[in-house]
N, C-alpha and C positions, 0 to 999 in steps of 0.2 A: 524516418530512420535517423539514427544518430549521426551528427555531423563530425564529431571528433572521436578519437579512440577512447578518451575518458568518458564521453557520453555512452559509448558502446559498452564499456565495462560496467558503468552504473546500471544500464538497462539489463545487462546480463545478470548482474547480482540480483536485481529486483525479480527478474523472471525465474531465476533459480530458487530464490527464497519463497516464491509463490508456487513452486513445484509445477510450473507450466500450466497452472489453472487460474481461472478468474477468481479473484478473492471474494466476489459477491455471489456468483451463481455456482461456483466450484466446478465448472465445466472447462475442458481444455481451451486454451487461448494460444494463438500463434505468437512467436517472438516478434515478428514483423508488424503485427497489428495491435498488440496490447497497449493500453493507456496506463499511465501511472495513476494509481488510486490511493488517496490518502485515507488510511484506516480511520484515523481520528482527524476530521476535517481541519484544514488550516484556519478556517473561519471560526473554529471553536478552540483554537490554541494548539492544534496538532503541528508536529515538526515536519521538516523536509527530509528527514533521515530515511535513506533507502533501507537501512537495517531494521529500524524499529517502527516506521510508520507508513512506508510506501509499498504497495503490492501491485501486481498485475491485474488488469480488469479489461473486459470487453468494453468498447466504446459505448455501446447501448446500455450495458449494466451500470457503468459509471455515470452516465448522464441521467439515468433513472434514480440512482441512489442520492445524488446531490449531497446534502448534509445529514441525511437520515441514517443514524447509527444503527438502527434496527435491521438494516438490510445486509450488513456485512457478515462474513464468516468470522468466527471468533479470532481475534488477533493473538499473536504469540506472547509468551510470558515476558519477554523483554519490553514489549510495548506497555503491558500493564505496570511493570516496574517503573518505567520512565514516567508514566502518567501519575502513578502514586507518589513519586518523588516530587513532581510539579505541584501536587496538591498538599505536600508536606505530611503525607501519611506514613512515609518511611524515610530513613536517612540515606 
């Protein structure tokens, strides 16, 4: 559980952006039990942005996914835009 009100608000934002579902298996996940899942892994250059790169996931799903990008649900358009900008494909 979050230790501060700021951590609670970030967690609430991630949960709401995920629609209360696991980003990997697309099944409901509880607010108290979800883990933060990096859509584009930090190890591959992904950001820590809860708006563009972090979604809710079951602990089991997240541990199975690791850095495997093929197991995630499609990320939203903002994520693709941020990634394309990092690659210099768009301004």
